[in-house]
C-alpha positions in Angstrom: 0.3 -0.2 0.2 1.0 3.4 -0.7 0.7 7.1 0.5 1.4 10.4 -1.7 2.9 12.8 0.7 3.8 16.9 0.0 6.6 19.2 1.8 6.0 22.2 3.7 7.4 25.3 4.2 11.3 25.5 4.2 11.7 23.0 1.0 11.6 26.1 -1.5 14.8 26.6 -3.2 15.5 29.3 -6.0 15.7 27.0 -9.6 12.4 24.9 -8.4 10.3 24.1 -11.2 12.8 25.1 -13.8 13.4 21.6 -15.4 10.2 20.5 -15.2 8.7 23.6 -17.0 11.4 23.2 -19.7 10.8 19.6 -20.2 7.1 19.5 -19.7 3.7 21.3 -21.2 2.0 20.1 -18.2 4.1 21.5 -16.0 4.3 24.9 -17.6 0.4 24.8 -17.4 0.6 24.8 -13.6 3.1 27.4 -13.3 1.1 29.5 -15.8 -2.4 29.0 -14.1 -0.9 29.9 -10.5 0.4 32.7 -11.9 -2.6 33.8 -13.5 -4.5 33.3 -10.4 -2.4 35.5 -8.2 -1.7 38.2 -11.1 2.1 37.8 -10.0 5.0 36.3 -12.0 5.5 33.8 -8.9 7.3 31.0 -11.2 10.0 33.9 -12.3 10.7 34.5 -8.7 10.6 30.6 -8.0 13.3 30.1 -11.0 15.4 33.3 -10.5 14.8 34.8 -6.9 15.7 36.6 -5.3 15.6 34.4 -2.6 14.7 36.5 0.1 11.4 37.4 -1.8 10.7 33.4 -2.4 11.2 32.9 1.1 8.4 35.3 2.2 5.4 32.9 3.7 3.0 34.6 1.3 5.3 33.7 -1.7 6.7 30.3 -0.5 3.5 28.8 0.4 1.9 28.7 -3.1 5.5 28.3 -4.6 6.0 25.0 -2.9 2.3 24.0 -3.7 2.5 24.7 -7.4 6.2 22.8 -7.7 4.7 19.7 -5.8 1.5 19.7 -8.4 3.4 20.1 -11.3 5.3 17.1 -10.5 2.4 15.0 -9.9 0.7 16.7 -13.1 3.7 15.6 -15.0 3.6 11.9 -13.8 0.2 11.8 -14.6 0.4 13.3 -18.0 3.3 11.6 -19.3 3.7 8.7 -17.2 0.0 7.6 -16.9 0.0 7.3 -13.3 -3.0 8.6 -11.5 -3.3 9.2 -8.2 -6.4 7.4 -7.3 -5.2 3.8 -8.8 -1.6 4.4 -7.1 -1.9 5.8 -3.5 -4.4 4.4 -0.9 -3.9 7.9 0.9 -2.4 11.2 1.1 -0.7 13.7 3.6 1.5 16.7 3.5 3.3 18.4 6.2 1.5 21.9 7.2 1.4 23.7 4.1 1.6 20.5 2.3 -1.7 19.5 3.5 -3.3 21.9 0.8 -1.1 20.4 -1.9 -2.5 16.9 -0.8 -5.8 18.1 -1.0 -5.2 19.3 -4.7 -3.5 16.3 -5.6 -6.7 14.5 -4.5 -9.0 16.8 -6.0 -10.5 18.2 -3.4 -9.8 21.6 -4.2 -8.8 22.7 -7.5 -5.5 24.4 -8.4 -7.1 28.3 -8.1 -8.6 27.5 -4.8 -5.5 25.9 -3.6 -3.2 29.0 -4.6 -5.7 31.8 -3.1 -6.0 29.8 -0.1 -2.4 29.5 0.4 -1.8 33.1 -0.3 -4.4 34.1 2.3 -2.9 31.5 4.8 0.6 33.1 3.9 -0.4 36.6 4.2 -2.7 36.1 7.5 0.2 34.0 9.4 2.5 36.7 8.6 -0.3 39.7 9.8 -1.0 37.8 13.0 1.9 38.5 15.1 4.4 41.6 14.6 8.2 40.7 13.7 10.3 39.8 16.6 7.4 39.2 18.8 7.6 35.1 18.1 10.0 32.6 17.6 10.4 29.0 16.4 13.4 26.6 17.6 13.9 23.1 16.9 14.9 20.5 20.1 16.6 17.5 19.0 17.2 14.2 21.4 13.8 14.8 23.1 10.9 12.9 22.6 7.3 14.8 22.2 6.3 14.5 25.7 9.4 15.6 27.0 9.5 18.4 24.5 5.9 19.3 24.8 6.9 19.6 29.1 9.7 21.6 28.5 7.4 24.2 26.3 4.7 24.2 28.9 7.5 24.9 31.7 9.2 27.5 29.7 5.9 29.3 29.2 5.5 31.3 32.0 2.3 33.0 31.3 3.4 33.4 27.9 2.6 31.3 24.8 4.8 28.3 24.4 4.0 25.2 22.4 4.9 22.1 20.8 4.4 22.8 17.0 5.6 20.3 15.0 6.2 16.5 16.1 8.7 15.3 13.3 9.7 11.8 14.9 13.1 10.6 15.6 13.5 13.0 18.3 13.0 16.4 16.4 10.3 18.6 17.9 9.8 22.1 17.1 8.5 24.6 19.4 6.8 27.9 18.6 5.4 30.8 20.7 6.9 34.2 22.4 10.5 34.8 21.6 11.5 34.7 25.2 9.5 32.0 26.3 11.2 30.0 23.0 14.7 31.3 24.5 14.0 29.9 28.1 12.5 26.6 26.2 16.0 26.3 24.6 18.0 26.7 27.6 15.6 24.4 29.8 15.8 21.6 27.4 19.2 21.4 27.2 19.2 21.0 30.7 16.5 18.1 30.6 19.2 16.5 28.0 18.3 17.7 24.6 21.4 17.2 22.3 20.6 20.3 20.6 18.2 23.2 20.8 18.4 25.7 17.8 16.4 28.6 16.8 14.9 28.5 13.3 14.9 31.2 10.7 11.2 32.0 10.1 9.1 35.2 9.9 6.5 34.3 12.4 5.5 31.6 15.2 3.5 29.0 13.2 1.5 26.1 14.8 0.6 27.9 18.5 -2.0 30.1 19.7 -0.3 33.3 18.4 -1.6 32.4 15.3 -5.3 32.5 16.5 -5.9 35.8 14.1 -4.9 33.8 11.0 -7.0 31.0 12.1 -9.9 33.4 12.0 -9.1 34.7 8.7 -8.9 30.8 7.2 -12.3 29.7 8.7 -14.0 32.5 6.6 -12.3 31.7 3.5 -12.6 27.5 3.9 -15.9 28.5 4.8 -16.4 30.0 1.3 -14.1 27.9 -0.2 -15.5 24.6 -2.8 -14.4 21.8 -0.9 -15.1 18.2 -2.6 -14.5 14.4 -1.1 -10.5 13.6 -1.9 -10.2 11.0 -4.3 -8.4 9.2 -1.2 -8.5 10.2 2.3 -6.2 12.4 3.8 -4.2 11.9 7.2 -4.8 15.1 8.8 -2.3 16.7 10.6 -4.1 17.8 13.9 -5.7 14.4 14.1 -3.4 12.2 12.9 -6.1 10.3 11.3 -7.9 9.8 7.9 -10.7 12.2 6.8 -12.6 12.5 3.7 -15.7 14.7 4.8 -15.7 18.0 3.0 -17.1 19.6 6.2 -14.4 18.1 8.3 -11.7 19.1 6.1 -12.6 22.4 6.3 -12.6 22.2 10.2 -9.2 20.5 10.4 -7.5 23.2 8.0 -8.6 25.6 10.6 -7.2 23.9 13.6 -4.3 23.3 11.7 -3.2 27.0 11.7 -2.8 27.1 15.8 -2.4 23.0 16.2 0.5 21.0 16.4 1.7 19.1 13.1 1.5 15.5 14.4 3.8 14.0 11.7 5.2 11.1 13.7 1.9 9.9 15.0 0.4 10.3 10.7 3.4 8.3 9.9 2.7 5.7 12.4 -0.9 5.7 11.7 -0.2 5.2 7.8 2.3 2.1 8.5 -0.4 0.3 11.1 -2.9 0.9 8.1 -0.9 -1.0 5.9 1.2 1.8 4.1 4.7 0.3 3.3 5.9 2.9 0.5 5.6 6.9 0.7 6.3 8.8 -2.4 7.2 12.6 -1.9 6.4 15.1 -4.5 8.4 18.5 -4.8 10.9 17.5 -2.2 13.3 15.7 -0.5 12.3 16.4 3.2 9.6 14.2 4.4 11.5 10.9 3.2 14.5 11.3 5.9 11.9 12.1 8.4 9.4 9.0 7.5 12.7 6.9 7.7 13.2 8.0 11.1 9.8 7.2 12.4 9.5 4.0 10.4 12.7 2.4 9.4 11.2 -0.4 7.5 9.0 2.0 5.3 10.1 2.5 1.5 10.5 6.3 0.6 10.9 7.7 -2.6 11.2 11.3 -3.8 9.8 12.8 -7.1 11.4 16.3 -7.9 13.2 15.8 -11.2 12.2 14.5 -14.7 14.5 11.6 -14.0 12.9 10.9 -10.8 9.4 11.1 -12.9 10.4 8.7 -15.1 11.5 6.3 -12.8 8.5 6.2 -10.5 6.4 6.2 -13.7 8.4 2.7 -15.0 8.0 1.5 -11.1 4.6 2.3 -10.4 
């Protein structure tokens, strides 16, 4: 059994999509549709930079999605591989959940593009620059990291934001609280505690204003049942009902990305192979969580040809 998975923020890089667009009309059509929807030359930003503009949350989110969907579309149009025939489930890490839903035809491409632009803008606007921070704690399990965050809060916000598995937990909240948590984590046996270069404190209660924006946007968006169930970040369980998908995407803005539990649940459901589209980020995470799982990353035309042959 197989799952198609989609990476989140941080997987962007200048040059992304260039080779796909040069080789495939299907990829060019995706990038053109995203540009037309946004009224912006996002694809030029993806291929040529500058990197600081691509890294801005409002640009990175639709860019990462567009690259992943272009990869899948090329595999479908030129490799004859249909998601509904080859995958039992989809899943995505944070914004990757939107890519997964687009791939499974729960959202169309313009809807996904506009939702991610709104999500990026809303997350950036939710907290003044410098107020929040994120850090990765290495070498503590999720329960220990969550306890560190809670003990460091001291009346401020500090929460476990991403449970990435393999002793890697990202925390998020007020900058001073995250600083305290990094020190406390080292005292409690963390191998390392490193600040992340992010523009806002994602997946914590400070994102509540962004959750309100997304609640309104998702309430108006057309959502269909996905071709295959989505393993949702906030429940680590499969979902296919459109109204529940809306609700979980709103909760995801302030909630923990339960990636470790999602992978464990998919493996328990019988998934043995994970295929990542548009990045090489989730494969290593999945191998740390489930060493016996097979992982593949589909980024280049050569990757697409190899996967088309094997699937």
